[in-house]
N, C-alpha and C positions, 0 to 999 in steps of 0.2 A: 928924442925925435920931436920936432916942432909940428904944429898943425899945418904949417906951410909945406911939409913934406908929403902931404896927402892931397889928393884931388878926388872929389866926389861929385857925381852927377846923379840926379834922381829923376826918373820919369814915372809915369803910372805903373809900368810893368818892367822897369829896368833900373838897376842900381850897380854902378861900377866904382871901384876904388883902386887907386894906383899909388905906389910909393917908390920914389927914385931909389935905385939900387936894391930893391926888394922884389917887386913884381906887381901883379894886378889880379884882381878878383872881380868877376862880374856875375850878377844873378839876374834872372829874368823870370817872368811868369808871376806867380804869387811870391813877391820878394820878402826876404827877411833882412832888414837893414843891418843886423849884427854880423851877417856872413862875411861882408867885405873886411871889416876890422879883424874878425877872428882869423880869416884866411891870411891876411897880411901878417898877423902876429905869428902864425905857423911858419910862413915863409921866412920871416925875420929870424926865427929860432932855428933855421937850417933845414926845414922840410923842403923837398922839391915840390913841384907842381902836383904830381900824382899823390905824394904823401899827404900834402895839405888837403887835397880834395878828399882823400880817403878818411882823414880825421873828421872833416866837416860832415861827410855822409854818415859816419858812425855816431856822431855826437849831437846832431841837431834834430829837434822834433819836426815832423811833417816834411821831411826832406823829399818825399815822393812828389810834392807839389813844386819843387824848385828846378830850375835849370841853372847850372853853374859852369863857369869857365875860370881856370886858374892859369896864370902865366908866371913863371919864376924868372929871376934876373939872368939865368943862364940859358934862357930860351925854351925851357921845358914847358909843355902844355898838358893840360888835363881838362876834361869836361864831363858833365853829367847831364843827361836829359831824360 
């Protein structure tokens, strides 16, 4: 996958990442810049939106400060707030 396959935008309290044919991950509030790449990796490995979100929630520190949304390429969605 080339760097051009990803789109990233960063604001003070928002970070979103999208990969064609894979999905999208957005985080808001106190962001963790690694969540987008990790979430896309999970989606690329075959996790659906909810499965990828569940893995992120279980594996990342300070998740209680995050707001996350995940969209997979099949239209599945999951969010945490």
